[in-house]
KEFIZA-361135 format. One record per residue (C-alpha): residue number from 1; x, y, z. Coordinates in nm, 2 decimals. Layout:
% KEFIZA-361135
atom nr->NUM, c1->X, c2->Y, c3->Z
...
//
This chain:
% KEFIZA-361135
atom nr->1, c1->-1.71, c2->-1.59, c3->3.20
atom nr->2, c1->-1.82, c2->-1.29, c3->3.01
atom nr->3, c1->-2.01, c2->-1.36, c3->2.68
atom nr->4, c1->-1.87, c2->-1.27, c3->2.35
atom nr->5, c1->-2.16, c2->-1.03, c3->2.28
atom nr->6, c1->-2.11, c2->-0.86, c3->2.61
atom nr->7, c1->-1.74, c2->-0.82, c3->2.54
atom nr->8, c1->-1.82, c2->-0.67, c3->2.20
atom nr->9, c1->-2.07, c2->-0.42, c3->2.35
atom nr->10, c1->-1.81, c2->-0.32, c3->2.61
atom nr->11, c1->-1.55, c2->-0.25, c3->2.35
atom nr->12, c1->-1.79, c2->-0.04, c3->2.14
atom nr->13, c1->-1.89, c2->0.16, c3->2.45
atom nr->14, c1->-1.53, c2->0.24, c3->2.53
atom nr->15, c1->-1.45, c2->0.34, c3->2.17
atom nr->16, c1->-1.76, c2->0.56, c3->2.17
atom nr->17, c1->-1.64, c2->0.72, c3->2.50
atom nr->18, c1->-1.31, c2->0.79, c3->2.33
atom nr->19, c1->-1.46, c2->0.89, c3->1.99
atom nr->20, c1->-1.36, c2->1.25, c3->2.02
atom nr->21, c1->-1.00, c2->1.15, c3->2.08
atom nr->22, c1->-1.00, c2->0.90, c3->1.79
atom nr->23, c1->-1.14, c2->1.16, c3->1.56
atom nr->24, c1->-0.87, c2->1.40, c3->1.68
atom nr->25, c1->-0.60, c2->1.14, c3->1.60
atom nr->26, c1->-0.73, c2->1.12, c3->1.24
atom nr->27, c1->-0.76, c2->1.49, c3->1.20
atom nr->28, c1->-0.41, c2->1.55, c3->1.35
atom nr->29, c1->-0.25, c2->1.31, c3->1.12
atom nr->30, c1->-0.44, c2->1.46, c3->0.83
atom nr->31, c1->-0.25, c2->1.78, c3->0.90
atom nr->32, c1->0.09, c2->1.63, c3->0.92
atom nr->33, c1->0.12, c2->1.45, c3->0.58
atom nr->34, c1->0.46, c2->1.29, c3->0.50
atom nr->35, c1->0.59, c2->1.09, c3->0.21
atom nr->36, c1->0.70, c2->0.73, c3->0.23
atom nr->37, c1->0.99, c2->0.64, c3->0.46
atom nr->38, c1->0.99, c2->1.00, c3->0.57
atom nr->39, c1->0.70, c2->0.98, c3->0.82
atom nr->40, c1->0.90, c2->1.08, c3->1.12
atom nr->41, c1->0.64, c2->1.32, c3->1.28
atom nr->42, c1->0.36, c2->1.07, c3->1.22
atom nr->43, c1->0.56, c2->0.78, c3->1.36
atom nr->44, c1->0.64, c2->0.98, c3->1.67
atom nr->45, c1->0.27, c2->1.07, c3->1.71
atom nr->46, c1->0.17, c2->0.70, c3->1.68
atom nr->47, c1->0.43, c2->0.61, c3->1.94
atom nr->48, c1->0.30, c2->0.87, c3->2.18
atom nr->49, c1->-0.05, c2->0.73, c3->2.14
atom nr->50, c1->0.07, c2->0.38, c3->2.23
atom nr->51, c1->0.27, c2->0.52, c3->2.52
atom nr->52, c1->-0.03, c2->0.70, c3->2.67
atom nr->53, c1->-0.21, c2->0.36, c3->2.68
atom nr->54, c1->0.08, c2->0.18, c3->2.83
atom nr->55, c1->0.10, c2->-0.05, c3->2.53
atom nr->56, c1->0.46, c2->-0.17, c3->2.46
atom nr->57, c1->0.59, c2->-0.10, c3->2.12
atom nr->58, c1->0.89, c2->-0.11, c3->1.89
atom nr->59, c1->0.98, c2->0.18, c3->1.66
atom nr->60, c1->1.23, c2->0.25, c3->1.38
atom nr->61, c1->1.11, c2->-0.06, c3->1.19
atom nr->62, c1->1.17, c2->-0.01, c3->0.81
atom nr->63, c1->1.29, c2->0.34, c3->0.90
atom nr->64, c1->0.97, c2->0.48, c3->1.05
atom nr->65, c1->0.74, c2->0.18, c3->1.12
atom nr->66, c1->0.59, c2->0.10, c3->1.46
atom nr->67, c1->0.46, c2->-0.23, c3->1.60
atom nr->68, c1->0.28, c2->-0.27, c3->1.93
atom nr->69, c1->0.17, c2->-0.60, c3->2.09
atom nr->70, c1->-0.10, c2->-0.71, c3->2.32
atom nr->71, c1->-0.12, c2->-1.07, c3->2.45
atom nr->72, c1->-0.44, c2->-1.27, c3->2.52
atom nr->73, c1->-0.52, c2->-1.48, c3->2.82
atom nr->74, c1->-0.39, c2->-1.80, c3->2.66
atom nr->75, c1->-0.18, c2->-1.91, c3->2.36
atom nr->76, c1->-0.31, c2->-1.89, c3->2.01
atom nr->77, c1->-0.28, c2->-1.72, c3->1.67
atom nr->78, c1->-0.14, c2->-1.37, c3->1.64
atom nr->79, c1->-0.35, c2->-1.12, c3->1.43
atom nr->80, c1->-0.21, c2->-0.80, c3->1.28
atom nr->81, c1->-0.43, c2->-0.49, c3->1.27
atom nr->82, c1->-0.27, c2->-0.24, c3->1.04
atom nr->83, c1->-0.26, c2->0.12, c3->0.92
atom nr->84, c1->-0.03, c2->0.31, c3->0.68
atom nr->85, c1->0.18, c2->0.61, c3->0.78
atom nr->86, c1->0.24, c2->0.78, c3->0.44
atom nr->87, c1->0.07, c2->1.04, c3->0.23
atom nr->88, c1->0.06, c2->1.11, c3->-0.14
atom nr->89, c1->0.20, c2->1.39, c3->-0.35
atom nr->90, c1->-0.11, c2->1.60, c3->-0.42
atom nr->91, c1->0.00, c2->1.96, c3->-0.38
atom nr->92, c1->-0.34, c2->2.10, c3->-0.47
atom nr->93, c1->-0.51, c2->1.92, c3->-0.19
atom nr->94, c1->-0.65, c2->2.16, c3->0.08
atom nr->95, c1->-0.45, c2->1.99, c3->0.35
atom nr->96, c1->-0.13, c2->1.94, c3->0.15
atom nr->97, c1->0.21, c2->2.03, c3->0.31
atom nr->98, c1->0.31, c2->2.36, c3->0.15
atom nr->99, c1->0.68, c2->2.25, c3->0.12
atom nr->100, c1->0.66, c2->1.89, c3->0.01
atom nr->101, c1->0.32, c2->1.87, c3->-0.16
atom nr->102, c1->0.23, c2->1.56, c3->0.05
atom nr->103, c1->-0.14, c2->1.51, c3->0.13
atom nr->104, c1->-0.36, c2->1.24, c3->0.28
atom nr->105, c1->-0.56, c2->1.21, c3->-0.03
atom nr->106, c1->-0.60, c2->0.83, c3->0.02
atom nr->107, c1->-0.72, c2->0.82, c3->0.38
atom nr->108, c1->-0.42, c2->0.67, c3->0.55
atom nr->109, c1->-0.48, c2->0.90, c3->0.84
atom nr->110, c1->-0.81, c2->0.72, c3->0.90
atom nr->111, c1->-0.63, c2->0.38, c3->0.89
atom nr->112, c1->-0.41, c2->0.49, c3->1.17
atom nr->113, c1->-0.69, c2->0.64, c3->1.38
atom nr->114, c1->-0.89, c2->0.31, c3->1.33
atom nr->115, c1->-0.59, c2->0.10, c3->1.43
atom nr->116, c1->-0.51, c2->0.31, c3->1.73
atom nr->117, c1->-0.88, c2->0.33, c3->1.83
atom nr->118, c1->-0.90, c2->-0.06, c3->1.82
atom nr->119, c1->-0.59, c2->-0.07, c3->2.04
atom nr->120, c1->-0.75, c2->0.16, c3->2.30
atom nr->121, c1->-1.07, c2->-0.04, c3->2.30
atom nr->122, c1->-0.90, c2->-0.38, c3->2.33
atom nr->123, c1->-0.66, c2->-0.26, c3->2.60
atom nr->124, c1->-0.91, c2->-0.08, c3->2.82
atom nr->125, c1->-1.20, c2->-0.33, c3->2.79
atom nr->126, c1->-1.04, c2->-0.62, c3->2.98
atom nr->127, c1->-1.14, c2->-0.85, c3->2.70
atom nr->128, c1->-0.78, c2->-0.97, c3->2.63
atom nr->129, c1->-0.79, c2->-1.22, c3->2.91
atom nr->130, c1->-1.07, c2->-1.40, c3->2.73
atom nr->131, c1->-0.89, c2->-1.43, c3->2.40
atom nr->132, c1->-0.67, c2->-1.73, c3->2.29
atom nr->133, c1->-0.39, c2->-1.55, c3->2.10
atom nr->134, c1->-0.25, c2->-1.21, c3->2.06
atom nr->135, c1->-0.28, c2->-0.89, c3->1.86
atom nr->136, c1->-0.02, c2->-0.68, c3->1.69
atom nr->137, c1->-0.09, c2->-0.32, c3->1.59
atom nr->138, c1->0.13, c2->-0.21, c3->1.30
atom nr->139, c1->0.18, c2->0.14, c3->1.16
atom nr->140, c1->0.36, c2->0.07, c3->0.84
atom nr->141, c1->0.55, c2->0.32, c3->0.62
atom nr->142, c1->0.55, c2->0.38, c3->0.24
atom nr->143, c1->0.25, c2->0.22, c3->0.08
atom nr->144, c1->0.23, c2->0.47, c3->-0.20
atom nr->145, c1->0.51, c2->0.39, c3->-0.44
atom nr->146, c1->0.64, c2->0.74, c3->-0.53
atom nr->147, c1->0.97, c2->0.93, c3->-0.48
atom nr->148, c1->1.15, c2->0.64, c3->-0.64
atom nr->149, c1->1.49, c2->0.80, c3->-0.65
atom nr->150, c1->1.47, c2->0.87, c3->-0.27
atom nr->151, c1->1.39, c2->0.51, c3->-0.21
atom nr->152, c1->1.66, c2->0.38, c3->-0.44
atom nr->153, c1->1.90, c2->0.60, c3->-0.25
atom nr->154, c1->1.78, c2->0.44, c3->0.08
atom nr->155, c1->1.84, c2->0.10, c3->-0.07
atom nr->156, c1->2.19, c2->0.20, c3->-0.19
atom nr->157, c1->2.27, c2->0.31, c3->0.17
atom nr->158, c1->2.13, c2->-0.03, c3->0.29
atom nr->159, c1->1.86, c2->0.14, c3->0.50
atom nr->160, c1->1.59, c2->-0.06, c3->0.32
atom nr->161, c1->1.59, c2->-0.36, c3->0.08
atom nr->162, c1->1.25, c2->-0.31, c3->-0.08
atom nr->163, c1->1.05, c2->-0.01, c3->-0.20
atom nr->164, c1->0.75, c2->-0.03, c3->0.03
atom nr->165, c1->0.68, c2->-0.06, c3->0.40
atom nr->166, c1->0.50, c2->-0.40, c3->0.41
atom nr->167, c1->0.76, c2->-0.55, c3->0.18
atom nr->168, c1->1.03, c2->-0.43, c3->0.41
atom nr->169, c1->0.83, c2->-0.56, c3->0.72
atom nr->170, c1->0.83, c2->-0.90, c3->0.55
atom nr->171, c1->1.20, c2->-0.89, c3->0.48
atom nr->172, c1->1.31, c2->-0.79, c3->0.84
atom nr->173, c1->1.08, c2->-1.04, c3->1.01
atom nr->174, c1->0.80, c2->-0.82, c3->1.14
atom nr->175, c1->0.55, c2->-1.08, c3->1.00
atom nr->176, c1->0.73, c2->-1.39, c3->1.10
atom nr->177, c1->0.51, c2->-1.45, c3->1.41
atom nr->178, c1->0.19, c2->-1.31, c3->1.25
atom nr->179, c1->-0.08, c2->-1.56, c3->1.13
atom nr->180, c1->-0.32, c2->-1.33, c3->0.96
atom nr->181, c1->-0.36, c2->-0.96, c3->0.88
atom nr->182, c1->-0.64, c2->-0.71, c3->0.85
atom nr->183, c1->-0.66, c2->-0.34, c3->0.75
atom nr->184, c1->-0.95, c2->-0.12, c3->0.63
atom nr->185, c1->-0.92, c2->0.14, c3->0.35
atom nr->186, c1->-1.14, c2->0.45, c3->0.33
atom nr->187, c1->-1.38, c2->0.49, c3->0.04
atom nr->188, c1->-1.65, c2->0.72, c3->-0.11
atom nr->189, c1->-2.01, c2->0.69, c3->0.01
atom nr->190, c1->-2.16, c2->0.55, c3->0.32
atom nr->191, c1->-2.14, c2->0.18, c3->0.25
atom nr->192, c1->-1.87, c2->-0.08, c3->0.30
atom nr->193, c1->-1.74, c2->-0.38, c3->0.10
atom nr->194, c1->-1.45, c2->-0.56, c3->-0.05
atom nr->195, c1->-1.30, c2->-0.59, c3->-0.40
atom nr->196, c1->-1.23, c2->-0.94, c3->-0.52
atom nr->197, c1->-0.87, c2->-0.87, c3->-0.58
atom nr->198, c1->-0.61, c2->-0.60, c3->-0.67
atom nr->199, c1->-0.35, c2->-0.61, c3->-0.95
atom nr->200, c1->0.02, c2->-0.65, c3->-0.88
atom nr->201, c1->0.29, c2->-0.46, c3->-1.07
atom nr->202, c1->0.66, c2->-0.41, c3->-1.16
atom nr->203, c1->0.82, c2->-0.06, c3->-1.17
atom nr->204, c1->1.07, c2->0.04, c3->-1.44
atom nr->205, c1->1.30, c2->0.34, c3->-1.46
atom nr->206, c1->1.43, c2->0.38, c3->-1.81
atom nr->207, c1->1.71, c2->0.64, c3->-1.88
atom nr->208, c1->1.73, c2->0.73, c3->-2.25
atom nr->209, c1->2.06, c2->0.89, c3->-2.35
atom nr->210, c1->2.11, c2->1.07, c3->-2.68
atom nr->211, c1->2.34, c2->1.36, c3->-2.78
atom nr->212, c1->2.28, c2->1.73, c3->-2.74
atom nr->213, c1->2.29, c2->1.96, c3->-3.03
atom nr->214, c1->2.14, c2->2.29, c3->-3.15
atom nr->215, c1->1.78, c2->2.22, c3->-3.23
atom nr->216, c1->1.77, c2->2.46, c3->-3.53
atom nr->217, c1->2.13, c2->2.50, c3->-3.66
atom nr->218, c1->2.25, c2->2.14, c3->-3.63
atom nr->219, c1->1.98, c2->1.89, c3->-3.52
atom nr->220, c1->2.15, c2->1.63, c3->-3.75
atom nr->221, c1->2.44, c2->1.62, c3->-3.50
atom nr->222, c1->2.21, c2->1.53, c3->-3.21
atom nr->223, c1->2.03, c2->1.22, c3->-3.10
atom nr->224, c1->1.70, c2->1.31, c3->-2.95
atom nr->225, c1->1.64, c2->1.11, c3->-2.63
atom nr->226, c1->1.28, c2->1.26, c3->-2.60
atom nr->227, c1->1.19, c2->1.12, c3->-2.94
atom nr->228, c1->1.33, c2->0.78, c3->-2.85
atom nr->229, c1->1.12, c2->0.78, c3->-2.53
atom nr->230, c1->0.82, c2->0.90, c3->-2.72
atom nr->231, c1->0.85, c2->0.61, c3->-2.96
atom nr->232, c1->0.89, c2->0.37, c3->-2.67
atom nr->233, c1->0.57, c2->0.51, c3->-2.52
atom nr->234, c1->0.39, c2->0.46, c3->-2.85
atom nr->235, c1->0.51, c2->0.10, c3->-2.87
atom nr->236, c1->0.39, c2->0.04, c3->-2.51
atom nr->237, c1->0.05, c2->0.17, c3->-2.61
atom nr->238, c1->0.04, c2->-0.04, c3->-2.92
atom nr->239, c1->0.07, c2->-0.35, c3->-2.71
atom nr->240, c1->-0.25, c2->-0.28, c3->-2.51
atom nr->241, c1->-0.45, c2->-0.50, c3->-2.75
atom nr->242, c1->-0.23, c2->-0.80, c3->-2.69
atom nr->243, c1->-0.33, c2->-0.86, c3->-2.33
atom nr->244, c1->-0.61, c2->-1.09, c3->-2.23
atom nr->245, c1->-0.91, c2->-0.93, c3->-2.05
atom nr->246, c1->-0.86, c2->-1.15, c3->-1.74
atom nr->247, c1->-0.50, c2->-1.02, c3->-1.71
atom nr->248, c1->-0.64, c2->-0.67, c3->-1.64
atom nr->249, c1->-0.31, c2->-0.53, c3->-1.77
atom nr->250, c1->-0.24, c2->-0.16, c3->-1.72
atom nr->251, c1->0.09, c2->0.00, c3->-1.84
atom nr->252, c1->0.14, c2->0.37, c3->-1.77
atom nr->253, c1->0.44, c2->0.60, c3->-1.78
atom nr->254, c1->0.56, c2->0.95, c3->-1.70
atom nr->255, c1->0.86, c2->1.15, c3->-1.84
atom nr->256, c1->1.12, c2->1.36, c3->-1.67
atom nr->257, c1->1.36, c2->1.58, c3->-1.88
atom nr->258, c1->1.64, c2->1.68, c3->-1.65
atom nr->259, c1->1.77, c2->1.97, c3->-1.85
atom nr->260, c1->1.50, c2->2.08, c3->-2.09
atom nr->261, c1->1.55, c2->2.37, c3->-2.33
atom nr->262, c1->1.35, c2->2.42, c3->-2.65
atom nr->263, c1->1.66, c2->2.51, c3->-2.85
atom nr->264, c1->1.86, c2->2.20, c3->-2.75
atom nr->265, c1->1.81, c2->1.85, c3->-2.87
atom nr->266, c1->1.73, c2->1.66, c3->-2.55
atom nr->267, c1->2.02, c2->1.44, c3->-2.46
atom nr->268, c1->1.86, c2->1.27, c3->-2.16
atom nr->269, c1->1.51, c2->1.16, c3->-2.06
atom nr->270, c1->1.39, c2->0.95, c3->-1.76
atom nr->271, c1->1.08, c2->0.74, c3->-1.82
atom nr->272, c1->0.91, c2->0.58, c3->-1.52
atom nr->273, c1->0.66, c2->0.30, c3->-1.60
atom nr->274, c1->0.43, c2->0.08, c3->-1.40
atom nr->275, c1->0.35, c2->-0.26, c3->-1.55
atom nr->276, c1->0.03, c2->-0.40, c3->-1.38
atom nr->277, c1->-0.15, c2->-0.73, c3->-1.42
atom nr->278, c1->-0.37, c2->-0.97, c3->-1.22
atom nr->279, c1->-0.12, c2->-1.24, c3->-1.16
atom nr->280, c1->0.26, c2->-1.29, c3->-1.13
atom nr->281, c1->0.29, c2->-1.47, c3->-1.47
atom nr->282, c1->0.11, c2->-1.20, c3->-1.65
atom nr->283, c1->0.31, c2->-0.93, c3->-1.48
atom nr->284, c1->0.64, c2->-1.10, c3->-1.59
atom nr->285, c1->0.50, c2->-1.14, c3->-1.95
atom nr->286, c1->0.40, c2->-0.77, c3->-1.97
atom nr->287, c1->0.74, c2->-0.68, c3->-1.83
atom nr->288, c1->0.91, c2->-0.85, c3->-2.12
atom nr->289, c1->0.68, c2->-0.67, c3->-2.37
atom nr->290, c1->0.76, c2->-0.34, c3->-2.20
atom nr->291, c1->1.14, c2->-0.40, c3->-2.23
atom nr->292, c1->1.10, c2->-0.47, c3->-2.60
atom nr->293, c1->0.91, c2->-0.14, c3->-2.65
atom nr->294, c1->1.17, c2->0.05, c3->-2.45
atom nr->295, c1->1.46, c2->-0.10, c3->-2.65
atom nr->296, c1->1.27, c2->-0.03, c3->-2.98
atom nr->297, c1->1.25, c2->0.34, c3->-2.90
atom nr->298, c1->1.63, c2->0.36, c3->-2.84
atom nr->299, c1->1.71, c2->0.15, c3->-3.14
atom nr->300, c1->1.50, c2->0.37, c3->-3.38
atom nr->301, c1->1.69, c2->0.68, c3->-3.28
atom nr->302, c1->2.03, c2->0.53, c3->-3.22
atom nr->303, c1->2.02, c2->0.61, c3->-2.85
atom nr->304, c1->2.11, c2->0.43, c3->-2.54
atom nr->305, c1->1.85, c2->0.31, c3->-2.28
atom nr->306, c1->1.93, c2->0.18, c3->-1.94
atom nr->307, c1->1.63, c2->-0.02, c3->-1.80
atom nr->308, c1->1.61, c2->-0.06, c3->-1.43
atom nr->309, c1->1.34, c2->-0.30, c3->-1.31
atom nr->310, c1->1.22, c2->-0.28, c3->-0.95
atom nr->311, c1->0.98, c2->-0.52, c3->-0.78
atom nr->312, c1->0.64, c2->-0.36, c3->-0.72
atom nr->313, c1->0.35, c2->-0.52, c3->-0.53
atom nr->314, c1->0.21, c2->-0.86, c3->-0.56
atom nr->315, c1->-0.15, c2->-0.93, c3->-0.66
atom nr->316, c1->-0.39, c2->-0.93, c3->-0.36
atom nr->317, c1->-0.56, c2->-1.25, c3->-0.25
atom nr->318, c1->-0.86, c2->-1.16, c3->-0.03
atom nr->319, c1->-0.93, c2->-1.44, c3->0.22
atom nr->320, c1->-1.29, c2->-1.54, c3->0.21
atom nr->321, c1->-1.31, c2->-1.64, c3->0.58
atom nr->322, c1->-1.18, c2->-1.30, c3->0.69
atom nr->323, c1->-1.41, c2->-1.12, c3->0.45
atom nr->324, c1->-1.71, c2->-1.29, c3->0.61
atom nr->325, c1->-1.60, c2->-1.19, c3->0.96
atom nr->326, c1->-1.55, c2->-0.83, c3->0.84
atom nr->327, c1->-1.89, c2->-0.83, c3->0.67
atom nr->328, c1->-2.08, c2->-0.95, c3->0.98
atom nr->329, c1->-1.91, c2->-0.69, c3->1.20
atom nr->330, c1->-1.95, c2->-0.39, c3->0.97
atom nr->331, c1->-2.31, c2->-0.43, c3->0.86
atom nr->332, c1->-2.46, c2->-0.31, c3->1.20
atom nr->333, c1->-2.27, c2->0.02, c3->1.15
atom nr->334, c1->-2.40, c2->0.10, c3->0.80
atom nr->335, c1->-2.78, c2->0.07, c3->0.83
atom nr->336, c1->-2.97, c2->0.11, c3->0.51
atom nr->337, c1->-2.64, c2->0.08, c3->0.31
atom nr->338, c1->-2.52, c2->-0.21, c3->0.10
atom nr->339, c1->-2.22, c2->-0.43, c3->0.16
atom nr->340, c1->-2.05, c2->-0.44, c3->-0.18
atom nr->341, c1->-1.87, c2->-0.73, c3->-0.34
atom nr->342, c1->-1.69, c2->-0.55, c3->-0.61
atom nr->343, c1->-1.51, c2->-0.71, c3->-0.91
atom nr->344, c1->-1.13, c2->-0.71, c3->-0.93
atom nr->345, c1->-0.95, c2->-0.37, c3->-0.93
atom nr->346, c1->-0.66, c2->-0.28, c3->-1.15
atom nr->347, c1->-0.50, c2->-0.07, c3->-0.88
atom nr->348, c1->-0.24, c2->-0.21, c3->-0.64
atom nr->349, c1->-0.14, c2->-0.22, c3->-0.28
atom nr->350, c1->0.15, c2->-0.38, c3->-0.09
atom nr->351, c1->-0.11, c2->-0.56, c3->0.12
atom nr->352, c1->-0.10, c2->-0.79, c3->-0.17
atom nr->353, c1->0.25, c2->-0.89, c3->-0.07
atom nr->354, c1->0.12, c2->-0.98, c3->0.28
atom nr->355, c1->-0.17, c2->-1.18, c3->0.13
atom nr->356, c1->0.07, c2->-1.40, c3->-0.06
atom nr->357, c1->0.22, c2->-1.54, c3->0.26
atom nr->358, c1->-0.08, c2->-1.55, c3->0.50
atom nr->359, c1->-0.46, c2->-1.50, c3->0.51
atom nr->360, c1->-0.53, c2->-1.12, c3->0.48
atom nr->361, c1->-0.79, c2->-0.88, c3->0.37
atom nr->362, c1->-0.80, c2->-0.52, c3->0.24
atom nr->363, c1->-1.17, c2->-0.42, c3->0.25
atom nr->364, c1->-1.30, c2->-0.07, c3->0.25
atom nr->365, c1->-1.54, c2->0.16, c3->0.44
atom nr->366, c1->-1.72, c2->0.48, c3->0.35
atom nr->367, c1->-1.73, c2->0.82, c3->0.51
atom nr->368, c1->-1.55, c2->1.00, c3->0.23
atom nr->369, c1->-1.62, c2->1.19, c3->-0.08
atom nr->370, c1->-1.43, c2->1.28, c3->-0.39
atom nr->371, c1->-1.17, c2->1.08, c3->-0.59
atom nr->372, c1->-0.90, c2->0.88, c3->-0.41
atom nr->373, c1->-0.56, c2->1.03, c3->-0.50
atom nr->374, c1->-0.74, c2->1.35, c3->-0.60
atom nr->375, c1->-0.75, c2->1.70, c3->-0.46
atom nr->376, c1->-1.12, c2->1.66, c3->-0.35
atom nr->377, c1->-1.08, c2->1.34, c3->-0.15
atom nr->378, c1->-1.20, c2->1.43, c3->0.20
atom nr->379, c1->-1.39, c2->1.30, c3->0.51
atom nr->380, c1->-1.77, c2->1.37, c3->0.51
atom nr->381, c1->-1.86, c2->1.15, c3->0.81
atom nr->382, c1->-1.60, c2->1.15, c3->1.08
atom nr->383, c1->-1.77, c2->0.88, c3->1.29
atom nr->384, c1->-1.78, c2->0.64, c3->0.99
atom nr->385, c1->-1.44, c2->0.73, c3->0.86
atom nr->386, c1->-1.25, c2->0.73, c3->1.20
atom nr->387, c1->-1.45, c2->0.56, c3->1.48
atom nr->388, c1->-1.63, c2->0.28, c3->1.31
atom nr->389, c1->-1.31, c2->0.12, c3->1.17
atom nr->390, c1->-1.17, c2->0.11, c3->1.52
atom nr->391, c1->-1.48, c2->-0.08, c3->1.64
atom nr->392, c1->-1.48, c2->-0.32, c3->1.34
atom nr->393, c1->-1.11, c2->-0.40, c3->1.37
atom nr->394, c1->-1.15, c2->-0.47, c3->1.74
atom nr->395, c1->-1.47, c2->-0.68, c3->1.69
atom nr->396, c1->-1.30, c2->-0.89, c3->1.41
atom nr->397, c1->-1.01, c2->-0.96, c3->1.65
atom nr->398, c1->-1.26, c2->-1.08, c3->1.92
atom nr->399, c1->-1.44, c2->-1.31, c3->1.68
atom nr->400, c1->-1.12, c2->-1.46, c3->1.55
atom nr->401, c1->-0.97, c2->-1.53, c3->1.90
atom nr->402, c1->-1.28, c2->-1.61, c3->2.10
atom nr->403, c1->-1.36, c2->-1.97, c3->2.20
atom nr->404, c1->-1.01, c2->-2.10, c3->2.18
atom nr->405, c1->-0.95, c2->-1.90, c3->1.86
atom nr->406, c1->-1.19, c2->-2.13, c3->1.68
atom nr->407, c1->-1.26, c2->-1.91, c3->1.38
atom nr->408, c1->-0.89, c2->-1.81, c3->1.34
atom nr->409, c1->-0.78, c2->-2.18, c3->1.35
atom nr->410, c1->-1.05, c2->-2.27, c3->1.10
atom nr->411, c1->-0.92, c2->-2.01, c3->0.85
atom nr->412, c1->-0.56, c2->-2.12, c3->0.90
atom nr->413, c1->-0.66, c2->-2.48, c3->0.84
atom nr->414, c1->-0.85, c2->-2.39, c3->0.52
atom nr->415, c1->-0.59, c2->-2.15, c3->0.38
atom nr->416, c1->-0.27, c2->-2.25, c3->0.20
atom nr->417, c1->-0.06, c2->-1.94, c3->0.14
atom nr->418, c1->0.04, c2->-1.89, c3->-0.22
atom nr->419, c1->0.41, c2->-1.84, c3->-0.12
atom nr->420, c1->0.64, c2->-1.90, c3->0.16
atom nr->421, c1->0.84, c2->-1.61, c3->0.29
atom nr->422, c1->1.15, c2->-1.76, c3->0.14
atom nr->423, c1->1.00, c2->-1.80, c3->-0.20
atom nr->424, c1->0.84, c2->-1.45, c3->-0.19
atom nr->425, c1->1.18, c2->-1.29, c3->-0.12
atom nr->426, c1->1.34, c2->-1.50, c3->-0.40
atom nr->427, c1->1.09, c2->-1.37, c3->-0.65
atom nr->428, c1->1.11, c2->-1.01, c3->-0.54
atom nr->429, c1->1.49, c2->-1.00, c3->-0.53
atom nr->430, c1->1.51, c2->-1.15, c3->-0.88
atom nr->431, c1->1.29, c2->-0.87, c3->-1.00
atom nr->432, c1->1.56, c2->-0.62, c3->-0.92
atom nr->433, c1->1.77, c2->-0.60, c3->-1.24
atom nr->434, c1->1.93, c2->-0.35, c3->-1.46
atom nr->435, c1->2.03, c2->-0.37, c3->-1.83
atom nr->436, c1->2.19, c2->-0.13, c3->-2.07
atom nr->437, c1->2.12, c2->-0.13, c3->-2.45
atom nr->438, c1->2.35, c2->0.09, c3->-2.66
atom nr->439, c1->2.24, c2->0.16, c3->-3.02
atom nr->440, c1->2.45, c2->0.47, c3->-3.06
atom nr->441, c1->2.74, c2->0.29, c3->-3.23
//
């Protein structure tokens, strides 16, 4: 019987031997950025990588998602190792797609290279026969919640039910046989760590409708939808002082004016708003305040407002047992650097949805510089950004499933998920709603 340490060293050796290929995977995907639920080239590339290793997979999950599975030598828990397929819209990024503006300014390309590198190491090392359980490798679409109209159209056509890939994976059953999930996010610097939690949010699309008129000759005949939306924005901002510090509430909006002309009173404005907070109750409370503000803007101008609320992401619960396994495995690869335990973050991820129904973690690893979601976010250390995550994911899987999956079973015994899948879906479906308020009469 091989020892656990020897198995780990063997996997690291194999991943090192394949490091140039793993780096190429990350760099290739960097140069084919695609927006959420449109990652057809990236999905095909991931499938090709699994195919070359002889790892069976399923594709077309939630439009573009891929799942591959490897079984251990005996029965036990199933662990998901995950990466995200999509890119952001950052047209000024040096590797942005010239036509779509999509760019990997959040490091999802490294998530995929790490996940695929872990699959290569685990498959080739022969360690699987010593594990009690199995491992699923998931390439999941659409984590970045943008292009909302495109996604709503997919929902209308019944191609998806929810707005993000992990939400959709939960809905269609891709997590039904999964016991816990791990993914690693890229970060600036050379260290590694984990944030205590991430906010959740709801998404609102508010359509203000007024009446067009000549801006100079007859503005009294018009109803200015832009002014209504501006008053709503002011009301949203005025509410910032009403939130408790521990709620970590963030409400932010953008405008779209479909047919703007300076000499026409704007008859229509679309306002997109994210309502973020640290727990489900606070999100729902902030959502009610947001609705009041949106209605107030329309009321003041005598306009109409149609408010469409769309379920966003759930707050993230970081599993302490998985964090410790990650910490122990990553420290040897960051000599001289700290492992950071950061306070809660106001940003959001759909890994939060997964963490509500099973033990999960969303830690980070360095190797990058610049600002995430910015034009200057780029890899500075290809080994740390692409290769080390492959090793750490594989080593975490070994620790969890070694010795009759003792560590995984301990985590499962000690963790009571916040929600069942059924309850999760009930909450999220309820958050889909639409209301029309007409103050034009």
